[in-house]
N, C-alpha and C positions, 0 to 999 in steps of 0.2 A: 526274786528277780533283782539283779544288781545293775545290769546294763540293758540296752535295747536289744542286744542279740540273744539274751537268755530266755525271753518269753516264747513259749512254744505254741500257744493257741490263743485265740481271741475269747474274751469273756465280757460280760456286761458290767463288771465292777471297775474297769480301768479303761483308759483311752487306747486306741488302736495305734501301734507303733510302726507297723508296716512290714515287720519281719515274721509275724506269726504265721505258722503253717505255710511257709514260703514254698513255691514251686517255680522253677525257672522255665519260662516259656521257650519252646523250641524255635530255632531259627529267628531269634529276635534279640538284638543287643542294643545298648545305648552307651555312648561314650561317657565316661565319668568326668566330673568336674570338681576341682578342689583348689588348694593353695597354689600349686604349680601353674594352673591355668590362669589364675589372676596375675601371677608374676610375669608370665609370658605376655599377657595382654598389656600390662604396663610397659614392658620392654618394647613390644611391637608398636606402641603408640609413638614413642620417640625415635625408634629405629626405622620405621617404614611409613607410618601415617603422616607424621609432621614433616614438611619439607625443610629440613635443617641442613643447609649447605653453607660453604664459605669459599672465597676465591683465594687461590694461591698461584702466583706467577702467571696470571691470566687464565688459569684453569679453574673450573667449578668442581669442587670436591665435597663429598658427603661427610658430615661430622660423625666420627665414630661414637657409638653408644655401648657402654659396658654395664653389666649387672654385677655390682661389687659384692663378691663373696670371698671368704678366706683372707689371703694376704692383701688383696686389693682393698678389702674393706678396712683392714687395719691401717693401711697407708692413708686412705681417704679420711678416716676418722681423726688422724693427726693433722688434717688440713694441709696435706702435701699432695701436689699433683703427681700423676704417674709419669715415669720417665722410661725411655727406651734403653737399649743396651749401651749406648754411648753416653747416657746420662742426660740427654736432652729431654726437655719437657714435651709430652705428647699433648699438644694443644692445637686447636680447640678440642674439647672433649665433653661428653655428657655421661655422668655416672649415676646409677640408680641403686639405692640401698633400701631394703625393707627394714624399718626400725622397730615396728611393734605390730601386734595383732590385737584385735578387739573382739570380744565374744559377742557383744551386742552393738552393732554399728548404729551410728546416729542418723545416717541418711541412706536412702536407696534400698530400704528393706520392706518386704511385703509382710502381711500378717498370716501367712499360710504355713507356719512351722509346726502345726499341731497334728494335722491329718495327712494321710497319704495322698499322693497326686495320681490321678487317673491319666495314664499315658496314651492309651489307645483302646478302642473297643471294636472288636471284629467278630465275624461269624465263626463259631467253633468248627473244627474239622470233623467233629462227630455230628454235625447238623444234618448232613446228607442222610445218614442212617436213620436219624430221628424223623425226617420228613418222609422217607420211604416207608417207615413202619406205620406212620399215621396217614399216609397217602393224602396229603393236603392238596395235591394237584388233581386228584380224582381220576387217576389212570385206571382203566379197567383191567389191563394185563399185569398189574403190579400186585405181588403177594404182600398183603398188608393186613393189619388188624382192623382196618376201617374201610368201609366201602361207601361211597357217596355218588349220587347222580349229578350233583352240582359241581362242576369243575372250577377250580381256581387258577388253572394254568393259563398264563399269558406271557408276553415278552417283557413285561415290567419286572423290575427286581423284586424278589420276594423278601420283604422287609419284616413282616410280622411272623409270629409263630416259629421263631428260630431259637437255637441255643447259642448264646453269645459268650465270648471269652473276653474278659476285661483284664488288661495288663496295667499294673500300677507300680509306683516306686515309693519308697519311704518318704516321710516329710523332708522338705528341703531345710538345710541348716545354713543360716546366713552368718557371715562374719565380716569384720572390717580389718583393713590393713592400711598402715601408714607408710609411705615411701618418701625418702628424702632424695630429691633430684638436685644434683650439683652440676652447674654449668660452668665450664672452665674455658677461658680464652686468653689470648695474649694482648688483644687490642680492645679498646672500648667500643669501636665501631662493630667489631664482630659480636660482642656481647649485646649491643643494642639490636642487632639483626635477630639474634636468637630470641631475645625477650619479646620483640615485636611479633615474630612468627608464632610463638606459643600463645601469647595473649589474644591474637586475632583468629585463633583456630578453635575457640571454644564451641562446642556443640550448642550450648545454651549460654549466651553471654551474661545475663544477670546472675546465673548460678555458678559461673566459672566452672563449667562441667564438661567433661569429655565422655563420649561413648566408646569404650574400649572393647576389643573383641579378641578372643583366643583363637588358636589355630583349629579348634574343634567346632567353632561356630557359636560358642557361648559369648554373650556380651555382658558387660558390667558398667555401672556408673562410677565415674571418678571425679572427685571435686578438688580443685586447687585452692589452697588457702590464699588469703588476700595479700599477705606480706611476702616480699622477696628480699631476703637478707643478703647484704654484700660483705665480702671478705677479700681483701687485696693485700699485697705486700708492698704497697707504695711507701709506707712509713719507714721501712727498714733502711732505705738508702744504701743498700749493699750492692755488690757486683752480681748477685744472683739474678737469674732471668725473672723478670716480673711476670705476674699473672693476675687475672681478674676472675673472681669467683662469685657466683650468685647461688643461693640455696632457696629452693622452693619445696613446699610440703604438699604432697598429693595423698588424699584419703580416698580409698577405693572400697567398694562393697562387693564382696564375692559371696559365693554359696557353694555348699558341698552337696553334690547331686550324684546319686548312684555311685558311691565310692567303691573301688575295687580293693577292699581291705584283705590283706593276707590272713587267712585263718578265720575270716568273718563270713557272714552269709551273703548270698547273691542278692543284689538290690532289686532285681526285677521279680515281680510276683504275679502269677496267673490265677485268675478266678473264673470259674465256669458257672453260668447261670443255670438254674433248674428249669425244665420244661414247664409250660403253663398247662395245668390240669383244670378243666372247667366242669362244674356240676350244674350248670344253669339249665332252665327249661324254657323253651321258646313257645309262644302261643301264636296261633295263626291270625288272631284278631288284633294284633298290635298295630297301632296307628303309626304309619311310616311317613306321614306327611310332614313337611317342614313347619317350623314355628313362624307365624306371620305376625308382623308388627314392627314398629320403629321406623327410623329413617334410613336412607341409603348410607352405607358405610363410606368413609373417606379414606379407608386403608388402601394403599396401592395394590395390595395382594388381592383385593376384591375384583380387580380388573384383569386377572391373569387369563381367564378363558373368554374374554370379550370377542375374540375372533370367531367363536363357534356359537355364540348366543343368538337367539331370535327375539322378536318383540314380545313373545309370550314367556320368555324366561324371566323369572323373578330376579330382582336386584338383591344383593347381599345387604342385610340391614346391620346397623351399628348397635353393638351391645357391650356393656362394660364387662371386662374380664373374659371376653370370648373373642378368639382370633378369627379374622375373615377367612384365612386359609382353611380353617377347620370347617367352616360353613360350605365352602366350595367343595371340599372333599366329600362331605356328607350329601350334598346336593347331587353329586354325580354317582352315588351309590344306591343300592336298593332301599336301604333304610335311611330316609331323609329326615327323621324325627329330630336329629340334633342340629339341623341347619337353621340358620336365622335369616329370614328373607323379609322383604317389605311387602305390604299388602297393596290395596288399591291406592293409586296416587295420581296426581295430575302431572307428574314429571314425565318427560318424554323418555321412552326406552333408549338404550344406548345405541342400538344398531338400526333405528328407524331413519329413513331418508325420504323426506317428502311424505306423500300419501301411499307409498308402496311399501309393502312388507312381505315377509317370506311366505305368507299364506296366499298371496295373490298369484294366480296362474291363468294362463290363456288356454289351457286344455280343459274341456268339459266332458262329462259322461252323459251321453244321449241315449235314451231308451227308445227303441223302434220295435215294431211288430212285423215279423216276417210273414211269408205266405202261409205258414202253418199255424199262424196265430200265436206264436210264442213271443214273449217280450225279450228282446236281446239288447244288452248294453254295449255300446261302442264308444270309442274315443273320437272327439272332434276338437279341432283347434279353432279359436275365434280370431278372425282377421281384424284389421284396423277398422273396417266399415261394418263390423258386426256379423259378417257372413261366416257360416259354419263350413269348415274344410275337413273332409273325412280322409283318413289314411287309406292307401291303396289296398291294404290287406283286408279291409272290410268291404271290398267291392261286391263280393258275392252276396253278402247279407244285405247290403244296401239296395241292390238291383232286384232283390226278391221281396221287397217291402210290399205288404198287402195293401191294395187299394180299397179293400172292403171297409164299409162303414161300421162293421161290428167291432 
């Protein structure tokens, strides 16, 4: 193997490069990011994001911005401003020149250049066939290899027991680029306005930093060096039109992400997880009660289901290394053995108000003996003065109550 693109499959003797056994996922694309995106982001900073304007004959005009390449680069390197067809200087003007590239940038770089990046994880398109074959929902009319009387079908999303597809991209490569920004103007006042606008627009003032963004939505950190060097033609005392020039250096950190290299491999890689096969044995005498002990948890997630709790519902207890949301999930399932709850405590339950709780009721079950001597249970409500009030539907049974002393 000589390059990243030559490795065909993964092994345990080397690192994962991101292109081994690649398979391009269907209907999924990601825009690439590279040198051109960083150049555009720097140009867009001065052309659109910074409010760089000047006044000419009572009108407000935008200062033109050029990215110097080719002939323009050669002219600007000789410290000569650009001219139009008539030979007049095009001022004010902002020119941008990329002067160097850095393989290892000094600022704005993360430490994730070694392993592939997981882009998205979704349920595979083959998951429907897998669920139908194993009949996880417990449908009786479905031809499957598994039949169960306990159904798992409900309106909640089926998150478990799925085949997942993971889409990842190769490791991100960071690089640094240095840009020379030249500010040209004919008057000192114009130059002062330009410098004031730039220095007051930093995203982070102490770091002299900008957050620049490309047209694809990628953003990069850019850092302005502290010195602004001046270059003017005041000392010539010639008839040439004078100009004022300031140079500033901008260091930006970019990254190469999913590059579309001609003749290279596709950057997107699709991995499909294997189904879970279990050989466990379940015993009917397993204790499904929750674990009791500790103090009430102060985790906000422990209060998610407060609106449906009663005074008999246990409180979620606090345990190191165990999440409160896991206890709530276990407490509302058949097997509660993994739930952590509090025991007897002198703390008031969350939903108790006064001396009334959810077990209090004004409806009682009253046993009467009818004329045939049978004991019949009927409902009766208790009024405020303690009187029993029977429902009309029990009238026939009530009027046939035996007066016998037997």
